[in-house]
DODRENDO-846807 format. One record per residue: residue number from 1; x, y, z negated of N, C-alpha, C in turn. Coordinates in Angstrom, 1 decimal. Layout:
# DODRENDO-846807
+-----+--------+--------+--------+--------+--------+--------+--------+--------+--------+
|   i |   n.xx |   n.yy |   n.zz |  ca.xx |  ca.yy |  ca.zz |   c.xx |   c.yy |   c.zz |
+-----+--------+--------+--------+--------+--------+--------+--------+--------+--------+
| NUM |      X |      Y |      Z |      X |      Y |      Z |      X |      Y |      Z |
...
+-----+--------+--------+--------+--------+--------+--------+--------+--------+--------+
This chain:
# DODRENDO-846807
+-----+--------+--------+--------+--------+--------+--------+--------+--------+--------+
|   i |   n.xx |   n.yy |   n.zz |  ca.xx |  ca.yy |  ca.zz |   c.xx |   c.yy |   c.zz |
+-----+--------+--------+--------+--------+--------+--------+--------+--------+--------+
|   1 |    8.7 |   11.5 |   28.4 |    8.8 |   10.0 |   27.1 |    8.0 |    9.9 |   26.2 |
|   2 |    7.6 |    8.6 |   25.6 |    6.8 |    8.4 |   24.7 |    7.1 |    8.2 |   23.6 |
|   3 |    6.1 |    8.5 |   23.0 |    6.3 |    8.3 |   21.7 |    5.7 |    6.8 |   20.8 |
|   4 |    6.7 |    6.5 |   19.6 |    6.7 |    5.6 |   18.7 |    5.0 |    5.8 |   18.1 |
|   5 |    4.3 |    4.3 |   18.5 |    3.0 |    4.1 |   17.9 |    3.2 |    3.9 |   16.6 |
|   6 |    2.5 |    4.7 |   15.5 |    2.8 |    4.4 |   14.2 |    1.3 |    3.9 |   13.8 |
|   7 |    0.5 |    4.0 |   14.4 |   -0.9 |    3.5 |   13.7 |   -1.8 |    2.7 |   15.2 |
|   8 |   -2.5 |    2.0 |   14.4 |   -3.5 |    1.5 |   15.6 |   -4.5 |    0.9 |   14.8 |
|   9 |   -6.1 |    1.3 |   15.1 |   -6.7 |    0.9 |   14.0 |   -8.2 |    0.2 |   15.1 |
|  10 |   -7.9 |   -1.1 |   14.4 |   -8.9 |   -2.0 |   15.6 |   -8.4 |   -2.4 |   16.9 |
|  11 |   -7.3 |   -1.9 |   17.2 |   -7.0 |   -2.3 |   18.6 |   -6.9 |   -1.2 |   19.3 |
|  12 |   -7.1 |   -0.1 |   18.7 |   -7.3 |    1.5 |   19.0 |   -5.8 |    2.6 |   18.7 |
|  13 |   -5.1 |    2.7 |   19.7 |   -4.0 |    3.5 |   19.7 |   -4.2 |    5.0 |   18.8 |
|  14 |   -3.9 |    5.5 |   18.0 |   -4.4 |    6.4 |   17.3 |   -3.0 |    7.3 |   17.5 |
|  15 |   -3.5 |    9.0 |   17.8 |   -2.5 |    9.7 |   18.1 |   -1.2 |    9.8 |   16.9 |
|  16 |    0.0 |   10.9 |   17.4 |    0.9 |   10.4 |   16.7 |    0.8 |   11.7 |   15.8 |
|  17 |    0.8 |   11.3 |   14.5 |    0.2 |   12.2 |   13.7 |    1.4 |   13.2 |   12.6 |
|  18 |    0.7 |   14.1 |   12.1 |    1.9 |   15.0 |   11.8 |    2.5 |   14.8 |   10.8 |
|  19 |    1.7 |   13.8 |    9.4 |    2.8 |   13.5 |    8.8 |    2.2 |   12.3 |    8.7 |
|  20 |    3.1 |   10.8 |    7.5 |    2.9 |    9.9 |    7.6 |    3.7 |    9.4 |    6.2 |
|  21 |    2.9 |    8.9 |    5.5 |    3.6 |    8.5 |    4.3 |    3.2 |    7.3 |    3.7 |
|  22 |    4.2 |    6.5 |    3.3 |    4.0 |    5.2 |    3.0 |    4.4 |    5.2 |    1.7 |
|  23 |    3.2 |    4.3 |    0.4 |    3.7 |    4.7 |   -0.6 |    3.7 |    2.7 |   -1.1 |
|  24 |    4.0 |    1.9 |   -1.6 |    4.1 |    0.9 |   -2.3 |    3.4 |    0.3 |   -3.7 |
|  25 |    2.4 |    0.0 |   -4.4 |    2.4 |   -0.4 |   -5.4 |    2.1 |   -1.5 |   -5.9 |
|  26 |    2.3 |   -1.7 |   -7.3 |    2.4 |   -3.1 |   -7.8 |    0.8 |   -2.8 |   -8.3 |
|  27 |    0.1 |   -3.9 |   -8.4 |   -1.0 |   -4.5 |   -9.5 |   -0.8 |   -4.8 |  -10.9 |
|  28 |   -1.3 |   -4.3 |  -12.1 |   -0.9 |   -5.4 |  -12.9 |   -2.5 |   -6.0 |  -13.8 |
|  29 |   -1.8 |   -7.1 |  -14.3 |   -3.0 |   -7.1 |  -14.9 |   -3.1 |   -6.7 |  -16.3 |
|  30 |   -4.5 |   -6.9 |  -16.8 |   -4.9 |   -6.1 |  -18.2 |   -4.0 |   -6.4 |  -19.0 |
|  31 |   -3.5 |   -8.1 |  -19.0 |   -2.7 |   -8.1 |  -20.5 |   -1.5 |   -7.8 |  -20.3 |
|  32 |   -0.8 |   -6.8 |  -19.4 |    0.3 |   -5.9 |  -19.6 |    0.3 |   -5.0 |  -21.0 |
|  33 |    1.1 |   -4.4 |  -21.4 |    1.6 |   -3.1 |  -21.9 |    2.4 |   -3.5 |  -23.0 |
|  34 |    1.9 |   -2.8 |  -24.4 |    3.3 |   -2.6 |  -25.3 |    2.8 |   -4.0 |  -26.2 |
|  35 |    3.7 |   -4.6 |  -26.2 |    3.3 |   -6.0 |  -27.6 |    3.8 |   -5.1 |  -29.0 |
|  36 |    3.2 |   -5.8 |  -29.6 |    3.6 |   -5.6 |  -31.2 |    4.5 |   -5.2 |  -31.5 |
|  37 |    6.1 |   -6.1 |  -31.0 |    7.5 |   -5.8 |  -31.5 |    7.6 |   -3.9 |  -30.2 |
|  38 |    6.7 |   -3.4 |  -29.6 |    7.2 |   -2.2 |  -29.3 |    8.0 |   -2.4 |  -27.9 |
|  39 |    8.0 |   -3.8 |  -27.1 |    8.3 |   -3.9 |  -25.7 |    7.4 |   -3.4 |  -24.6 |
|  40 |    7.8 |   -3.1 |  -24.1 |    6.6 |   -3.3 |  -22.6 |    6.6 |   -4.8 |  -21.9 |
|  41 |    5.8 |   -5.0 |  -21.2 |    5.3 |   -6.3 |  -21.1 |    4.5 |   -6.0 |  -19.1 |
|  42 |    5.2 |   -6.2 |  -18.5 |    4.3 |   -6.2 |  -17.4 |    4.0 |   -7.5 |  -16.7 |
|  43 |    2.4 |   -7.7 |  -16.3 |    2.0 |   -9.3 |  -15.8 |    1.9 |   -8.6 |  -14.4 |
|  44 |    2.5 |   -8.6 |  -13.2 |    2.2 |   -8.1 |  -11.7 |    1.6 |   -8.7 |  -11.1 |
|  45 |    0.7 |   -9.1 |  -10.7 |   -0.8 |   -9.6 |  -10.0 |   -0.5 |   -9.8 |   -8.7 |
|  46 |    0.2 |   -8.5 |   -8.2 |    0.5 |   -8.1 |   -6.7 |    1.6 |   -7.6 |   -6.4 |
|  47 |    2.1 |   -7.6 |   -5.7 |    3.0 |   -6.2 |   -5.4 |    3.4 |   -5.9 |   -4.1 |
|  48 |    3.6 |   -4.8 |   -3.8 |    3.9 |   -4.3 |   -2.5 |    2.2 |   -4.4 |   -1.6 |
|  49 |    1.5 |   -3.0 |   -2.4 |    0.0 |   -3.0 |   -2.3 |    0.4 |   -1.9 |   -1.3 |
|  50 |    0.1 |   -1.6 |   -0.4 |    0.8 |   -0.9 |    0.9 |   -1.1 |    0.7 |    0.8 |
|  51 |   -0.3 |    1.9 |    0.3 |   -1.3 |    2.9 |    0.9 |   -0.3 |    4.3 |    1.7 |
|  52 |   -0.9 |    4.4 |    2.8 |   -0.7 |    5.3 |    3.9 |   -1.6 |    6.6 |    3.8 |
|  53 |   -0.7 |    7.8 |    3.1 |   -1.1 |    9.3 |    3.4 |   -0.7 |    9.5 |    4.8 |
|  54 |   -1.7 |    9.7 |    5.8 |   -1.3 |   10.1 |    6.8 |   -2.6 |   11.8 |    7.2 |
|  55 |   -2.0 |   12.3 |    8.2 |   -2.5 |   13.7 |    8.2 |   -2.1 |   13.8 |   10.0 |
|  56 |   -3.6 |   14.3 |   10.9 |   -3.6 |   14.3 |   12.3 |   -3.9 |   15.7 |   12.6 |
|  57 |   -3.2 |   16.2 |   14.1 |   -4.2 |   17.6 |   14.2 |   -4.7 |   16.7 |   16.1 |
|  58 |   -6.2 |   16.7 |   15.8 |   -7.0 |   16.2 |   16.8 |   -7.9 |   17.2 |   17.7 |
|  59 |   -8.1 |   16.4 |   19.0 |   -9.3 |   17.8 |   19.1 |  -10.7 |   16.9 |   18.5 |
|  60 |  -12.0 |   17.2 |   19.0 |  -13.0 |   17.0 |   18.8 |  -13.3 |   15.5 |   19.3 |
|  61 |  -12.6 |   14.7 |   19.7 |  -13.1 |   13.5 |   20.5 |  -12.5 |   12.5 |   19.4 |
|  62 |  -11.5 |   12.7 |   18.8 |  -10.8 |   11.9 |   17.9 |  -11.0 |   12.4 |   16.7 |
|  63 |  -11.9 |   13.6 |   16.6 |  -12.3 |   14.1 |   14.6 |  -13.7 |   12.9 |   14.7 |
|  64 |  -14.2 |   12.7 |   16.2 |  -15.5 |   11.9 |   15.9 |  -15.3 |   10.5 |   15.9 |
|  65 |  -14.0 |   10.1 |   16.5 |  -13.5 |    8.4 |   16.4 |  -13.5 |    8.8 |   15.2 |
|  66 |  -12.5 |    9.4 |   14.3 |  -11.6 |    9.1 |   12.9 |  -13.1 |    9.0 |   12.2 |
|  67 |  -13.7 |    9.8 |   12.3 |  -15.0 |    9.9 |   11.4 |  -15.8 |    8.3 |   11.8 |
|  68 |  -15.9 |    8.2 |   12.2 |  -16.7 |    6.9 |   12.7 |  -16.0 |    5.2 |   12.2 |
|  69 |  -14.1 |    5.7 |   12.1 |  -13.7 |    5.0 |   11.3 |  -14.1 |    5.1 |    9.8 |
|  70 |  -14.1 |    5.8 |    9.2 |  -14.2 |    5.9 |    8.0 |  -15.6 |    5.4 |    7.1 |
|  71 |  -16.6 |    5.4 |    8.7 |  -17.7 |    4.8 |    8.0 |  -17.6 |    3.2 |    7.9 |
|  72 |  -16.2 |    3.0 |    8.4 |  -16.4 |    1.0 |    8.3 |  -16.1 |    1.0 |    7.0 |
|  73 |  -16.5 |   -0.5 |    6.7 |  -15.9 |   -1.3 |    5.3 |  -14.4 |   -1.7 |    5.4 |
|  74 |  -14.6 |   -2.2 |    6.4 |  -12.9 |   -2.6 |    6.5 |  -12.1 |   -2.3 |    8.0 |
|  75 |  -11.0 |   -1.7 |    8.1 |  -10.6 |   -1.8 |    9.2 |   -9.0 |   -2.7 |    9.6 |
|  76 |   -9.2 |   -3.0 |   10.6 |   -7.8 |   -3.7 |   10.5 |   -6.8 |   -2.9 |   11.6 |
|  77 |   -5.5 |   -2.8 |   10.3 |   -5.0 |   -1.8 |   10.6 |   -3.6 |   -2.1 |   11.4 |
|  78 |   -2.8 |   -1.8 |   12.5 |   -1.3 |   -2.0 |   12.6 |   -0.4 |   -1.0 |   12.5 |
|  79 |    0.2 |   -1.3 |   11.7 |    0.7 |    0.4 |   10.9 |    2.4 |    0.3 |   11.0 |
|  80 |    3.0 |    1.2 |   10.9 |    4.4 |    0.9 |   10.7 |    5.4 |    1.0 |    9.3 |
|  81 |    6.0 |   -0.2 |    9.3 |    5.9 |   -0.3 |    7.7 |    7.5 |   -0.3 |    7.8 |
|  82 |    8.2 |    0.5 |    6.7 |    9.1 |    1.4 |    6.4 |   10.2 |    0.4 |    5.5 |
|  83 |    9.5 |   -0.5 |    4.8 |    9.8 |   -2.0 |    4.1 |   11.0 |   -2.8 |    5.1 |
|  84 |   10.2 |   -2.6 |    6.3 |   10.8 |   -3.6 |    7.6 |   11.3 |   -2.9 |    8.7 |
|  85 |   10.9 |   -2.3 |    9.0 |   10.9 |   -0.9 |   10.2 |   10.5 |   -1.7 |   11.4 |
|  86 |    9.3 |   -2.7 |   11.0 |    8.7 |   -3.4 |   12.1 |    7.1 |   -2.9 |   11.9 |
|  87 |    6.0 |   -3.1 |   12.9 |    5.1 |   -3.0 |   12.8 |    4.6 |   -4.2 |   11.9 |
|  88 |    3.5 |   -4.2 |   11.3 |    2.3 |   -5.4 |   10.4 |    0.8 |   -5.1 |   10.5 |
|  89 |    0.1 |   -5.9 |   10.5 |   -0.7 |   -5.6 |   10.1 |   -1.6 |   -6.0 |    8.6 |
|  90 |   -2.8 |   -5.1 |    8.5 |   -3.3 |   -5.4 |    6.7 |   -5.0 |   -4.8 |    7.4 |
|  91 |   -5.5 |   -5.3 |    6.4 |   -7.1 |   -4.8 |    6.3 |   -6.8 |   -3.8 |    5.0 |
|  92 |   -7.6 |   -2.6 |    6.1 |   -7.1 |   -1.3 |    5.0 |   -8.6 |   -0.6 |    5.2 |
|  93 |   -8.7 |    0.2 |    3.9 |  -10.3 |    1.0 |    4.0 |   -9.6 |    2.5 |    3.9 |
|  94 |  -10.4 |    3.4 |    4.7 |   -9.9 |    5.1 |    4.7 |  -10.5 |    5.9 |    3.1 |
|  95 |  -10.1 |    6.6 |    2.5 |  -10.4 |    6.9 |    1.1 |   -9.6 |    8.9 |    1.1 |
|  96 |  -10.7 |    9.3 |    0.7 |  -10.0 |   11.1 |    0.8 |  -10.1 |   11.1 |    2.2 |
|  97 |  -11.1 |   11.4 |    2.8 |  -11.3 |   11.8 |    4.4 |  -11.2 |   13.3 |    4.3 |
|  98 |  -10.8 |   14.2 |    4.7 |  -10.9 |   15.7 |    5.2 |  -10.9 |   15.6 |    6.1 |
|  99 |  -11.5 |   17.1 |    6.4 |  -11.1 |   17.3 |    7.8 |  -11.2 |   18.7 |    8.2 |
| 100 |  -10.3 |   19.5 |    8.6 |  -10.5 |   21.3 |    8.4 |  -10.2 |   22.2 |   10.2 |
| 101 |  -10.7 |   22.8 |   10.2 |  -10.8 |   23.6 |   11.5 |  -10.0 |   24.9 |   12.0 |
| 102 |   -9.1 |   24.2 |   12.5 |   -7.6 |   25.1 |   12.8 |   -7.5 |   26.1 |   13.6 |
| 103 |   -8.3 |   26.1 |   14.4 |   -8.3 |   26.8 |   15.6 |   -9.6 |   26.4 |   16.6 |
| 104 |  -10.6 |   27.8 |   17.2 |  -11.4 |   27.2 |   18.0 |  -11.0 |   27.3 |   19.4 |
| 105 |  -11.0 |   26.4 |   20.2 |  -10.5 |   26.2 |   21.3 |  -11.5 |   25.9 |   22.5 |
| 106 |  -11.5 |   25.8 |   24.1 |  -12.9 |   25.7 |   24.7 |  -12.7 |   24.0 |   24.6 |
| 107 |  -12.0 |   23.5 |   24.0 |  -12.5 |   21.8 |   23.9 |  -12.5 |   21.4 |   22.6 |
| 108 |  -13.4 |   22.3 |   21.7 |  -14.8 |   22.3 |   20.9 |  -13.8 |   22.3 |   19.7 |
| 109 |  -12.4 |   23.1 |   19.5 |  -11.8 |   23.3 |   18.7 |  -10.9 |   22.1 |   18.3 |
| 110 |   -9.1 |   22.2 |   17.4 |   -8.2 |   21.8 |   16.8 |   -8.6 |   21.5 |   15.5 |
| 111 |   -8.6 |   20.4 |   15.1 |   -9.1 |   20.3 |   13.8 |   -7.6 |   19.3 |   12.8 |
| 112 |   -7.5 |   19.6 |   11.9 |   -6.4 |   18.8 |   10.9 |   -7.2 |   17.9 |    9.9 |
| 113 |   -7.1 |   16.5 |   10.4 |   -7.5 |   15.5 |    9.6 |   -6.6 |   15.2 |    9.1 |
| 114 |   -6.7 |   14.7 |    7.6 |   -6.4 |   13.7 |    6.5 |   -6.8 |   12.7 |    5.9 |
| 115 |   -6.1 |   11.5 |    5.2 |   -6.9 |   10.7 |    4.7 |   -6.0 |    9.8 |    4.3 |
| 116 |   -6.2 |    9.0 |    3.0 |   -5.2 |    7.9 |    2.7 |   -5.9 |    6.6 |    3.3 |
| 117 |   -5.0 |    5.5 |    3.4 |   -5.3 |    4.0 |    4.3 |   -5.1 |    3.7 |    2.6 |
| 118 |   -6.0 |    2.7 |    2.4 |   -5.4 |    1.8 |    1.2 |   -5.1 |    0.1 |    1.7 |
| 119 |   -4.5 |   -0.6 |    1.3 |   -5.0 |   -2.0 |    1.7 |   -5.8 |   -2.9 |    1.0 |
| 120 |   -6.7 |   -3.8 |    1.3 |   -7.6 |   -4.4 |   -0.2 |   -6.6 |   -5.4 |   -0.7 |
+-----+--------+--------+--------+--------+--------+--------+--------+--------+--------+
């Protein structure tokens, strides 16, 4: 049975994630806020900016590959868009990269890796 592909970095298919959470944010201008009359005013510059929190359990080979992607300024990410239920491409970067050894194995360990992808 084949698994659905949730993420692809620069054309490289990533393994099936343990967790995958998509957040959509609005970017507001500094001119927004509370007016003198006490009402809220939002000046949305850009809506639907994607942040994806993801967790993987991987071998050392994948840990090394993901650490390499962390060092890049920009990654071309194909991701599963929960809004359209289709794959979408965006330029993103990794933030909050963490890795933790779960179990020592003959394949140099089973690692839990988590990070957030943020859209430019």
